[in-house]
N, C-alpha and C positions, 0 to 999 in steps of 0.2 A: 442159776447155774448149779448143776448137779455135781460136777467133778472136774478137777484140774490136776493133771499129772503129766510127767514127762513121757513122751512117746518117740518111737523111731519109725522110719519108713517100713511099711509092711505090718506094723502092729495093728491088730483088730481093735477098733475103738468104740464101735456101736453097731446096732442093727438098723436096717432101713425101715423097719416097722415103727421105730421110735424117733429116728432122726433122719435128716437129709444131709448128704455130704456137702460140705462147704469148703472154704479156703483150707488148703493143706491136707485135704482128704480126697478119697475116691471110693466109689461104691462098686462092688462086684459080688454077684451071687447072693444078694440080700444082706451083705455085711459091708460095713464102712471101715476103711483102713487109712492109716496115716500115710501121706505121701512125702512127708518131710519131718525132720527132727524138730521138736518143739513142745509146747505146752498144750495139752488137749483141753478144749473148752466144749463142754456139752451144754448148750443153751436150751433149757426146757421151755422158755417162753416162745422162742422162734423155732424150736424143734430142729436145731441144726448142730452138727458136729464139725468143729474146725480145729486145726492145729496152728497155733501162733508161733512162728519162728522167731528165735531171739536175734537172728541175723538174716532178715528177709532179702531175697534177690532184688536187684535194682532193675525193675521192669518199667519200661517207658509207658507213659499214659498221656492222653490228650491234655495239652496245656504245658507240658514240660518243655523247657528250653534246652536245646542240645547243640553240640558242636559236631560237624561232619565234614568229610572230604568228598567233593564231587568226583564221581567215578566215570560217568558217561553222560553225554549230551545228545539229545535228539531234538527235532524241531519243536515238539510240544511237551517235552518232559526231560527232566534230569534225574539221574540216580545218584545216590550218595551213601557212603558208609558212615553211620553214626559212631563216633569214637568215645564220647562221654556226655553226661548230663550235667548241666550247670548246677552248682551247689553241692556236688558230691564227688568224692575221690574214688568211690567204689566202682569197679568195672560193671558193665552192663550185662544183664542176663536176658536172654530172649533175642528176638529179631533186631538186627542193626542195619539191614539193607532197607533203604527208604527211597521213595519217589517224591519229586516235586513237580507238580503240573504247572505249565506255563502261566495259567491264570492265578497261581498262588505265589508268584515270585516277586512281583512289584505292584505297588498301588496304582501305577499308571498302566496304560495299555502296552502289552508286549505280545508280539506274535511269533517270536523266535527266541528260544531259550539261550542260544549262543550269544545273543546281544546282552545277556544279563549274568550268565555264569559260564565258567570254563572248567574243563577237566583239570583236577588238581587243586582247585580253589578250596580254601578252608572257609566254611560258612557257619554262622550261628542261625538256627532256625527254631521254629516252634512246632511241636507235634500236633497235627490237626486230626489224626486218626490212627488207629492201631489195627483195625479189622477192615477188610480181610488182609491188609498189608500196612506197613508203616508209611504214613504220609506226612510230609513237612510243608511249611510255608515260610516265606521270608519277606512278606509284605511290610511289616512294621519297620520304622526307621532304625531301630536298634538291631534288626535282623538283616542278614545278607552276608556278603563276602567280608571276611575279617583279615584275610591274608592271601596273597597270590604271588605267583612267579611268572616271569615272562616265558611264553611258550617256546621262544627261540633260544634265548641265552640263559634262562633259569635265574636271572637276576630278580631280587625282590622288587615288586612293583610298588610305586609310591602313589598316593592319592593326588590327583590333579583335577580340580573342578569336581564334576560328578562322575569321573572315571578314574582310570589308572594310567600310569606312565612308566615306561622303561627308560631309565637314564642312559643305559648302555646302547640300546637299539634306537633310542629317540623316537619311540612309537607310543601312541595312545590307544587305550582299549576301553570299550564301554563295559560297565559292570553294575550290578545292583549291590551297592556298598552298604555295610552297616555304618551307623553314625560314628563309630569309634574305630574305623578301619586303621590298621597299623599300630594301634595302641593296645592290642590284646595279646597277653602272654599265654601261650599254650603249654 
């Protein structure tokens, strides 16, 4: 390591002849600049320049467990807005619009998303991909719907068997439930 110093966005930190731009940096016209506030690290072994942020953004990656609200349902896909990542109170940076393909909802066979998820459901899911877009899955027993309301009367639905039940409307609804449905505090 050649040099460690505090830098700000736009500071020139190296030249491309000696280093490659890495995390927290970008290259332009043969020069490397800081793209965030942090500590400059010039790694002579790897020939990379990076800026390490003291407070990095909370960016989702494959394998992260997230909480989301289902926004739309189609026959073969659901879309959801990710609201937080498990294990952190910090807000999310980056893309939060996600898709869940019908094949990634349940471990059993499902040919219709609306049999497993509904608009407005709160779900716990795992991130299965981030490129080209955010993709989620709920196949695991601990993943799936964690909270839901009746679409008619907006009463909180209770778990009944493998599905949900509205005490007010006296109707049952199928869902892909997390094993702790109703016991999750958001």
